[in-house]
C-alpha positions in Angstrom: 0.0 0.0 0.0 2.8 2.4 0.9 4.8 1.5 -2.3 1.8 2.0 -4.5 1.0 5.4 -3.0 4.6 6.5 -3.4 4.6 5.4 -7.1 1.3 7.1 -7.8 2.5 10.3 -6.2 5.7 10.3 -8.3 3.7 9.7 -11.5 1.3 12.5 -10.7 4.0 14.9 -9.8 6.0 14.1 -12.9 2.9 14.4 -15.2 1.9 17.8 -13.7 5.5 19.1 -14.0 5.7 18.0 -17.7 2.3 19.5 -18.6 3.1 22.8 -16.7 6.6 23.1 -18.1 6.3 21.9 -21.6 2.8 22.8 -22.8 1.7 26.4 -23.3 -1.4 26.1 -21.2 -2.4 29.3 -19.4 -4.1 27.7 -16.5 -3.3 26.8 -12.9 -2.0 23.3 -13.8 0.3 23.4 -10.8 -2.6 23.2 -8.5 -2.8 19.5 -9.3 0.4 19.0 -7.4 -1.8 18.6 -4.3 -2.6 15.1 -5.4 1.1 14.0 -5.0 1.3 14.7 -1.2 -2.2 13.1 -0.8 -1.1 9.9 -2.5 2.5 9.9 -1.1 1.4 10.2 2.5 -0.9 7.1 2.4 0.3 4.8 5.2 3.2 7.2 6.1 3.8 9.8 8.7 4.3 13.6 8.9 7.7 13.4 7.3 6.2 11.9 4.1 3.6 14.7 3.9 6.2 17.4 4.4 8.6 15.8 1.9 6.1 15.5 -0.8 4.8 19.0 -0.2 8.3 20.4 -0.5 9.0 18.4 -3.6 5.8 19.5 -5.3 6.5 23.2 -4.4 9.9 22.9 -5.9 8.6 21.4 -9.1 6.0 24.2 -9.4 8.6 26.9 -8.9 11.0 25.1 -11.4 8.3 24.9 -14.0 7.5 28.6 -13.5 11.1 29.6 -13.9 11.5 27.5 -17.0 8.4 28.8 -18.8 8.1 32.4 -17.6 11.6 33.8 -17.2 13.0 36.2 -17.9 9.7 38.1 -18.3 7.1 36.7 -15.9 3.6 38.2 -16.1 1.3 38.8 -13.2 -1.2 36.1 -14.0 1.4 33.4 -14.0 2.9 34.6 -10.8 -0.6 34.6 -9.2 -1.1 31.0 -10.5 2.2 30.0 -8.8 1.2 31.6 -5.6 -2.2 29.9 -5.7 -0.5 26.5 -6.3 1.9 27.0 -3.4 -1.0 28.0 -1.2 -3.0 25.0 -2.3 0.0 22.8 -1.4 0.3 24.4 2.0 -3.3 24.0 2.8 -3.3 20.4 1.6 -0.2 19.6 3.7 -1.9 21.2 6.7 -5.1 19.2 6.2 -3.1 16.0 5.7 -1.1 16.6 8.9 -4.3 17.3 10.8 -5.9 14.1 9.5 -2.9 12.0 10.5 -2.9 13.5 14.0 -6.7 12.8 14.2 -6.1 9.2 13.1 -3.3 8.8 15.6 -5.5 10.1 18.3 -8.4 7.8 17.3 -6.0 4.8 17.3 -4.8 5.8 20.7 -8.3 6.0 22.0 -9.2 2.7 20.5 -6.2 1.1 22.0 -7.0 2.6 25.3 -10.6 1.4 25.1 -9.3 -2.1 24.2 -6.9 -2.1 27.0 -9.6 -0.9 29.4 -11.9 -3.6 28.1 -9.2 -6.2 28.6 -8.6 -4.9 32.1 -12.3 -4.8 33.0 -12.8 -8.3 31.6 -10.0 -9.8 33.7 -10.8 -8.0 37.0 -12.4 -10.8 39.2 -15.4 -8.6 39.9 -18.7 -7.7 38.2 -18.3 -4.2 36.7 -21.5 -2.8 35.4 -23.2 0.4 34.2 -26.9 1.4 34.2 -28.8 4.3 32.8 -30.8 6.7 35.0 -33.8 4.3 34.8 -31.7 1.4 36.3 -31.5 -0.4 33.0 -28.2 -2.3 32.7 -26.3 -1.1 29.6 -22.9 -2.8 30.1 -21.3 -5.7 32.0 -17.7 -6.7 31.9 -16.4 -10.0 30.7 -15.9 -11.6 34.1 -19.7 -11.9 34.2 -19.3 -14.8 31.6 -16.3 -16.3 33.5 -18.3 -16.5 36.7 -21.8 -17.2 35.5 -21.2 -18.9 32.1 -23.5 -16.4 30.4 -22.7 -14.0 27.5 -22.6 -10.5 29.0 -23.6 -8.9 25.7 -26.7 -11.1 25.4 -27.5 -10.6 29.1 -27.5 -6.8 28.5 -29.4 -7.0 25.2 -32.1 -9.3 26.6 -31.9 -7.9 30.2 -31.5 -11.5 31.5 -28.7 -10.6 33.8 -31.1 -10.9 36.7 -31.6 -14.6 36.1 -28.3 -15.3 37.9 -29.6 -13.7 41.1 -31.2 -15.7 43.9 -35.0 -15.3 43.6 -35.3 -14.1 47.2 -32.5 -11.6 46.7 -33.9 -10.4 43.4 -37.2 -9.7 45.0 -35.4 -7.8 47.7 -33.4 -5.8 45.2 -36.5 -4.8 43.2 -38.3 -3.7 46.3 -35.4 -1.5 47.3 -35.2 0.1 43.8 -38.9 0.7 43.8 -38.9 2.4 47.2 -36.0 4.8 46.6 -36.0 8.3 45.1 -34.8 8.5 41.4 -31.4 10.0 42.4 -31.0 8.3 45.7 -28.0 6.0 46.1 -28.3 2.5 47.5 -26.1 1.2 50.3 -24.1 -1.9 49.8 -26.3 -4.9 49.0 -25.4 -8.5 49.8 -26.9 -10.7 47.0 -26.5 -14.3 46.1 -25.3 -15.1 42.6 -25.4 -18.5 40.9 -22.0 -19.6 39.7 -21.6 -21.5 36.5 -21.5 -24.8 38.5 -24.8 -24.0 40.1 -23.4 -23.0 43.5 -24.9 -19.8 45.1 -22.2 -17.4 46.2 -22.6 -14.2 48.3 -21.5 -11.0 46.5 -21.3 -7.4 47.7 -22.8 -4.9 45.2 -21.8 -1.2 45.3 -22.7 1.5 42.8 -22.2 5.2 42.5 -24.0 7.9 40.5 -22.7 9.3 37.2 -23.8 12.9 36.6 -23.5 15.4 33.8 -20.5 17.6 34.6 -22.2 20.7 33.3 -25.8 20.3 34.6 -25.3 17.8 37.4 -28.1 15.8 36.1 -28.1 12.1 36.8 -27.2 10.2 33.6 -26.6 6.7 35.0 -24.9 4.5 37.6 -21.6 2.5 37.5 -20.7 -0.1 40.1 -19.0 -3.3 41.0 -19.8 -6.6 42.7 -17.2 -8.6 44.6 -17.3 -12.3 45.7 -17.4 -12.2 49.5 -18.8 -15.7 50.1 -15.9 -16.9 52.1 -15.9 -13.7 54.1 -19.6 -13.9 54.7 -19.4 -17.5 55.8 -16.5 -16.7 58.0 -18.4 -13.8 59.5 -21.5 -15.9 60.1 -19.3 -18.7 61.6 -17.6 -16.1 63.8 -21.0 -14.8 64.9 -22.2 -18.3 65.6 -19.0 -19.2 67.5 -19.2 -15.9 69.5 -22.8 -16.7 70.4 -21.8 -20.2 71.4 -18.8 -18.9 73.3 -20.9 -16.4 75.2 -23.4 -19.1 76.0 -20.6 -21.4 77.1 -19.0 -18.7 79.2 -22.3 -18.0 80.9 -22.9 -21.7 81.4 -19.3 -22.2 82.7 -19.6 -19.3 85.0 -22.9 -20.6 86.4 -21.4 -24.1 86.7 -18.3 -22.7 88.3 -20.3 -20.7 90.8 -22.5 -23.8 91.5 -19.4 -26.0 91.8 -17.8 -23.6 94.2 -20.8 -23.6 96.3 -21.3 -27.3 96.0 -17.6 -28.2 96.8 -17.5 -25.6 99.5 -20.5 -27.2 101.1 -19.1 -30.7 100.5 -15.8 -29.8 102.1 -17.7 -28.4 105.1 -19.9 -31.5 105.3 -16.9 -33.8 105.0 -15.0 -31.8 107.5 -12.1 -31.2 105.1 -9.9 -28.3 106.2 -8.5 -26.0 103.5 -6.4 -22.8 103.8 -5.5 -20.2 101.2 -2.0 -18.8 101.6 -0.3 -15.8 99.9 3.3 -16.5 98.9 4.0 -13.2 97.1 7.1 -12.3 99.2 8.6 -15.8 99.1 8.0 -16.1 95.3 9.7 -12.7 94.7 12.8 -13.8 96.7 12.9 -17.2 94.9 12.5 -15.6 91.5 15.4 -13.2 92.3 17.6 -16.1 93.4 16.9 -18.0 90.2 17.6 -14.8 88.2 21.0 -14.7 89.9 21.7 -18.3 88.6 20.7 -20.4 91.6 19.1 -23.7 90.5 19.7 -25.9 93.6 17.5 -25.0 96.5 19.7 -26.7 99.1 22.8 -24.9 97.9 20.9 -21.5 97.9 19.4 -22.2 101.4 22.8 -23.1 102.8 24.3 -19.9 101.4 21.4 -17.6 102.4 19.7 -18.9 105.6 18.5 -15.3 106.3 16.5 -15.3 103.0 14.9 -18.6 104.0 13.8 -17.0 107.3 12.4 -14.0 105.3 10.4 -16.4 103.0 8.9 -18.2 106.0 8.0 -15.0 107.7 6.5 -13.6 104.5 3.9 -16.3 104.1 0.5 -14.8 104.8 -2.9 -16.6 105.5 -5.6 -15.2 103.3 -8.6 -17.4 104.3 -9.5 -20.5 106.2 -12.7 -22.5 106.4 -14.7 -23.7 109.4 -13.2 -27.1 109.4 -9.7 -25.7 110.0 -11.0 -23.6 112.9 -12.7 -26.6 114.4 -9.6 -28.7 114.0 -7.4 -26.2 115.7 -10.0 -25.1 118.3 -10.7 -21.5 117.1 -14.2 -20.1 117.3 -13.3 -16.8 115.5 -11.9 -17.3 111.9 -10.5 -13.8 111.9 -8.3 -14.7 114.9 -6.8 -17.6 113.0 -6.3 -15.6 109.8 -4.6 -12.8 111.7 -2.2 -15.1 113.4 1.3 -15.4 111.7 1.2 -18.5 109.5 4.4 -20.0 110.8 3.0 -19.9 114.4 0.3 -22.5 113.4 2.9 -25.2 112.7 5.0 -27.2 115.2 7.8 -27.5 112.6 7.4 -24.5 110.2 10.9 -24.6 108.7 10.6 -28.2 107.6 7.2 -27.7 106.0 7.8 -24.3 104.4 11.2 -25.4 103.0 9.4 -28.2 101.2 7.2 -25.7 99.6 10.1 -23.4 98.7 11.9 -26.3 97.1 8.7 -26.9 95.0 8.9 -23.2 93.8 12.5 -23.8 92.8 11.6 -26.9 90.8 8.6 -25.1 89.2 6.2 -27.6 90.6 2.6 -26.5 91.1 1.6 -29.3 93.5 3.4 -30.5 96.6 2.3 -32.7 99.5 3.5 -34.1 102.8 2.9 -34.4 106.5 2.8 -31.6 109.0 2.0 -31.2 112.7 -0.2 -28.2 113.4 -0.6 -26.4 116.7 -4.1 -26.0 118.1 -5.1 -22.9 120.0 -4.5 -24.6 123.3 -1.1 -25.9 122.2 -2.2 -29.4 121.3 -0.3 -31.0 118.5 -2.5 -32.1 115.6 -0.9 -34.6 113.1 -2.1 -33.9 109.5 -1.4 -34.8 105.9 -1.5 -31.8 103.5 -1.6 -31.2 99.7 -0.9 -27.8 98.3 -1.8 -26.6 94.8 -0.4 -23.4 93.2 -3.1 -21.1 91.9 -2.9 -19.7 88.3 -1.6 -16.3 89.6 1.6 -18.1 90.7 1.7 -16.6 94.3 -1.3 -18.2 96.1 -1.9 -21.8 97.1 -4.9 -23.7 98.3 -3.7 -26.2 100.9 -5.9 -29.0 102.1 -5.3 -30.7 105.5 -6.5 -34.0 106.8 -6.5 -34.7 110.5 -4.7 -37.9 111.3 -5.5 -38.0 115.0 -8.3 -40.5 114.8 -6.5 -42.5 112.1 -3.3 -42.8 114.2 -5.4 -44.0 117.2 -7.2 -46.5 114.9 -3.9 -47.6 113.6 -2.7 -48.5 117.1 -5.9 -50.4 117.6 -5.4 -52.2 114.3 -1.8 -53.2 115.3 -3.2 -54.7 118.5 -5.9 -56.6 116.5 -3.2 -57.8 114.1 -1.3 -59.3 117.0 -4.4 -61.1 118.1 -5.1 -62.2 114.6 -1.6 -63.5 114.2 -2.0 -65.7 117.3 -5.3 -67.0 115.9 -3.8 -67.6 112.5 -1.0 -69.7 114.0 -3.7 -71.8 115.7 -5.6 -72.1 112.5 -2.5 -72.9 110.5 -1.6 -75.6 112.9 -5.1 -77.1 112.5 -4.9 -76.8 108.7 -1.4 -78.4 108.7 -2.7 -81.3 110.7 -5.7 -81.7 108.4 -3.3 -81.6 105.4 -1.0 -84.2 106.9 -4.0 -86.4 107.8 -5.3 -86.1 104.2 -2.0 -87.0 102.6 -1.3 -90.0 105.0 -4.9 -91.3 104.7 -4.4 -93.0 101.3 -1.2 -94.8 102.0 -2.3 -95.9 105.5 -5.6 -97.1 104.1 -3.7 -99.0 101.5 -1.4 -100.5 104.1 -4.5 -101.6 106.2 -6.0 -103.4 103.1 -2.6 -105.0 102.3 -2.2 -106.3 105.9 -5.7 -107.9 105.7 -4.8 -109.3 102.3 -1.6 -110.9 103.6 -3.5 -112.5 106.4 -5.9 -114.0 103.9 -3.0 -115.4 101.7 -1.1 -116.8 104.7 -4.3 -118.2 106.3 -4.9 -120.6 103.3 -3.9 -124.2 103.4 -1.2 -124.4 102.1 -0.3 -120.7 102.6 0.1 -118.6 99.4 3.5 -117.3 100.2 4.3 -115.8 96.7 1.1 -113.8 96.6 1.7 -112.7 100.2 5.2 -111.6 99.4 4.0 -109.5 96.5 1.5 -107.8 98.8 4.3 -107.3 101.3 6.3 -105.5 98.6 3.4 -103.2 98.0 3.0 -102.7 101.8 6.7 -101.8 101.9 6.2 -99.2 99.1 3.3 -97.6 101.0 5.4 -97.5 104.2 8.1 -95.7 102.2 5.4 -93.2 100.9 4.4 -92.5 104.5 8.0 -92.0 105.5 8.5 -89.7 102.5 5.4 -87.6 103.4 6.5 -87.3 107.0 10.1 -86.4 105.9 8.8 -83.8 103.4 6.5 -82.2 106.0 9.4 -82.0 108.4 11.6 -80.4 105.8 9.0 -77.8 105.0 8.4 -76.9 108.6 12.1 -76.6 109.1 12.4 -74.5 105.9 14.9 -77.0 104.4 14.5 -77.6 100.6 15.6 -80.9 99.2 17.6 -80.9 96.0 15.3 -81.6 93.0 16.0 -84.8 91.0 15.2 -85.9 87.5 12.1 -88.0 87.5 10.8 -90.3 84.7 7.1 -89.5 84.6 6.3 -92.7 82.8 8.0 -94.9 85.4 6.5 -92.8 88.2 3.0 -93.3 86.7 3.5 -97.0 86.4 4.7 -97.2 90.0 1.6 -95.2 91.1 -0.7 -97.5 89.2 0.7 -100.6 91.0 0.4 -98.9 94.4 -3.3 -98.1 93.7 -4.2 -101.4 92.1 -6.1 -102.8 95.1 -7.9 -99.4 95.7 -9.0 -99.3 92.1 -10.2 -102.8 92.1 -12.3 -102.2 95.3 -13.9 -99.1 93.6 -14.6 -100.9 90.3 -12.4 -98.6 88.2 -10.0 -99.7 85.5 -6.8 -97.6 85.0 -5.0 -97.2 81.7 -1.6 -95.5 81.6 -0.4 -94.2 78.2 3.0 -92.7 77.5 3.9 -91.4 74.0 7.4 -90.3 74.9 10.7 -92.1 75.7 11.8 -91.4 79.3 9.9 -88.1 79.8 11.8 -86.5 82.7 11.1 -83.5 84.9 13.0 -81.9 87.8 11.2 -82.1 91.1 10.4 -84.0 94.3 9.5 -87.6 93.6 7.2 -88.0 96.6 5.4 -84.7 95.8 4.7 -85.6 92.2 3.6 -89.1 93.1 1.2 -87.6 95.7 -0.3 -85.5 92.9 -0.9 -88.6 90.7 -2.3 -90.5 93.7 -4.8 -87.7 94.6 -6.0 -87.3 90.9 -6.4 -91.0 90.3 -8.1 -91.8 93.6 -10.5 -88.8 93.1 -11.4 -90.2 89.7 -11.9 -93.7 91.2 -14.1 -92.4 94.0 -16.2 -90.4 91.4 -16.7 -93.6 89.4 -17.5 -95.6 92.5 -20.1 -93.0 93.5 -21.8 -93.4 90.2 -22.4 -97.1 91.0 -21.8 -98.5 87.4 -18.0 -98.7 87.3 -15.8 -96.9 84.8 -12.5 -96.3 83.2 -9.6 -93.9 84.0 -6.9 -92.9 81.5 -3.6 -91.3 82.7 -1.6 -90.0 79.7 1.9 -88.5 79.5 2.6 -86.4 76.3 4.6 -83.4 75.1 2.7 -80.0 75.5 5.1 -77.8 73.5 7.2 -74.9 74.7 9.4 -77.3 76.6 6.5 -78.5 78.8 5.2 -82.0 79.5 1.6 -82.8 80.1 0.0 -85.4 82.4 -3.7 -85.8 81.8 -6.0 -87.8 84.1 -9.5 -88.2 82.8 -12.5 -90.5 83.6 -15.9 -91.2 82.4 -17.6 -90.5 85.7 -20.3 -87.9 86.4 -18.0 -84.9 85.8 -17.8 -81.6 87.7 -20.6 -79.1 88.1 -19.8 -75.9 86.1 -20.3 -73.7 89.1 -17.6 -75.6 91.0 -15.1 -75.9 88.2 -13.4 -72.5 88.9 -13.3 -73.0 92.7 -12.0 -76.6 92.8 -8.5 -75.6 93.8 -9.6 -73.4 96.7 -9.0 -74.7 100.2 -12.0 -76.6 101.8 -13.9 -76.8 98.5 -15.0 -80.4 97.7 -17.6 -82.4 95.8 -17.3 -85.5 97.9 -19.5 -86.5 100.8 -17.3 -86.1 103.9 -14.4 -84.7 101.9 -12.0 -82.1 103.5 -11.4 -80.0 100.4 -7.6 -80.1 100.7 -6.5 -82.7 98.0 -6.7 -80.5 94.9 -5.4 -77.5 96.7 -2.3 -79.6 97.7 -2.0 -80.9 94.1 -1.8 -77.3 92.8 0.7 -76.3 95.4 2.9 -79.3 94.7 2.6 -78.7 90.9 3.5 -75.1 91.2 6.5 -75.9 93.5 7.8 -78.0 90.5 7.4 -75.0 88.2 4.1 -76.1 86.6 0.4 -75.8 87.2 -2.8 -77.8 87.1 -6.2 -77.2 85.4 -9.6 -78.8 85.5 -11.9 -79.5 82.5 -14.3 -82.0 80.9 -13.2 -85.2 79.4 -14.4 -86.4 75.9 -16.6 -89.0 77.7 -18.2 -86.2 79.8 -16.4 -86.9 83.0 -13.6 -84.9 84.7 -10.3 -84.1 83.2 -7.3 -82.8 85.1 -4.1 -81.7 83.3 -0.8 -81.2 85.0 1.8 -79.2 83.0 5.5 -79.4 84.1 8.7 -78.1 82.5 10.7 -80.9 80.9 14.2 -81.4 82.3 16.8 -79.9 80.0 18.9 -83.1 79.8 15.9 -85.3 78.9 14.5 -84.0 75.7 11.3 -85.9 74.7 11.6 -88.3 71.8 9.2 -90.9 70.1 9.0 -94.2 72.0 10.2 -97.6 70.9 7.8 -100.5 70.4 6.4 -102.1 73.5 7.9 -105.4 74.5 6.0 -106.2 77.7 5.0 -109.9 77.9 1.3 -110.6 77.4 1.1 -112.7 80.5 2.4 -110.0 82.7 0.0 -107.5 81.2 -2.9 -109.9 81.8 -1.9 -110.4 85.4 -1.9 -106.6 85.9 -5.2 -106.2 84.2 -6.7 -108.9 86.4 -5.8 -106.7 89.4 -7.6 -103.7 87.8 -4.6 -101.9 86.3 -4.3 -101.6 82.5 -0.9 -100.4 81.3 -0.7 -99.2 77.7 2.6 -98.1 76.3 3.2 -96.1 73.1 4.9 -97.6 70.1 8.3 -96.3 71.0 8.6 -97.2 74.7 9.8 -100.3 76.4 8.4 -101.3 79.8 10.5 -100.4 82.7 12.6 -103.1 84.4 10.9 -105.1 87.1 7.4 -104.1 86.0 
């Protein structure tokens, strides 16, 4: 465009020059030079206008000199002057037009920049006419609401984004105001493009004619204040709740103070309020000087300790304190120096000063107070530092009656100890009688059996000798029980020995063979381990087995139909061995199962209730325990768990090799011995 204009201007200027200089035309042809600046300045600035104007003026003057010198006439001179004037006016008009175009472009650019600014401001900017008709809304309206602002203005549908309740309120406010009356800030809800209602604050200001002052419209803005509004509402709600809570707490505190005050009075609990302002000031000064150890400070400054003790002041006391110390007038007790109320003020107050040094808010101890008549009152006290840091509430408990009661308790304990010794002696006698009863009863039966064997013709010496062996074993049991009881009374512990539980169970079965036969019970012993050993006292563990097996036999005998007992040795895991004795008798009542091991608890007619208690004690002395349960047949099941000896790890048993004849002989006496696949019968069985 610029090149074409320059070319056209050059052609026009050359053509006018040629016509004016070469043709004898007596007309103002040079006036046509004005076309050249007009064409040459298209798309160019002021310099192009001035350049083309100067060039065309030069060409006009050159053509005048070439055609009219040396004798120019007046008409040609006037034509030259007219052409130059036309060029000047044209140049002026062209310059003015360029300036106007530049100004218009600047205005358009400013409007565009202002429009971009208003469209990016995160607020609604709007303008209305004097009749409150919206005539312009910025582009953020579309960003927030999703609606085209131009269409919203053209169709006046901008109000559809307002909440119906708020729109009705806005219209009512507009209808009730004067035409030129401004509106205060309005809080209106606007629907965001996602459908959420957001609170916005609308402000507007009048726009008036600068000459007449007449109202020509309104301009304003709306800002999203939803978060602020919610926060303000939340703060208002919280303030209301806080005020209610404070009132409730104050009322509750007042009620609690009255309640606890009355309660303390009813319970005769003495409390004193003390003021420690002076001692605290001295302690704080000492700590500011670098003292951290109370004992070191007190040793270096005993005079300051005396000042602290003298500086403690009594603020108030309750009626219980006055009664405890024999004062009728509370004011008299409050006015009395605090240290004069204690029989040992330095010890007590130094304890509290040490607590101040250690920044403790609670301290307690014992103290002896002095009553009005000089009587010493032993007390326990607890002191709590108040929030102000200088006052304490100290509670005192009178120990006078407790100390007297303690003396009476000590006397009663002496009497009880004497009675306990008598009861213990009786219980020990009953325990010994219970343990000796079984072997002595067995010995009695064996003696009668020997008489019968020897009274035959001829005497059955072999059978009698076998019974004598059993009689000897029972006698050894009696001696062992007596020896163990003597050792326990003498506090002498025998060294534990490694005991083969399988062999011990077999021996016990042979000892009880006659008892089981009399009671109609068959015993089966089962061992699934090879030499399962534990460390303990042989007599004690055998006594446990005897008690459990005899109890099972008595339960079966009481049922009147006979039955079977199984005693089984097995590994229990975790280095423990398990001996289970179970029967198919009537079992144990559930309500007695948890109490079976308590002293004097029994299920047998005429029983003493000591056997199972002794069993538990003996099992625990060997490092194990005993528990009761229900057998698979519905009878009783007792399980003794004992730690296995470290040098006798349990292993699978070897195949049984016991002769069938010997087994049959034992079964005939009511004892059934069953060995696991990896165990050989013990020698001499």
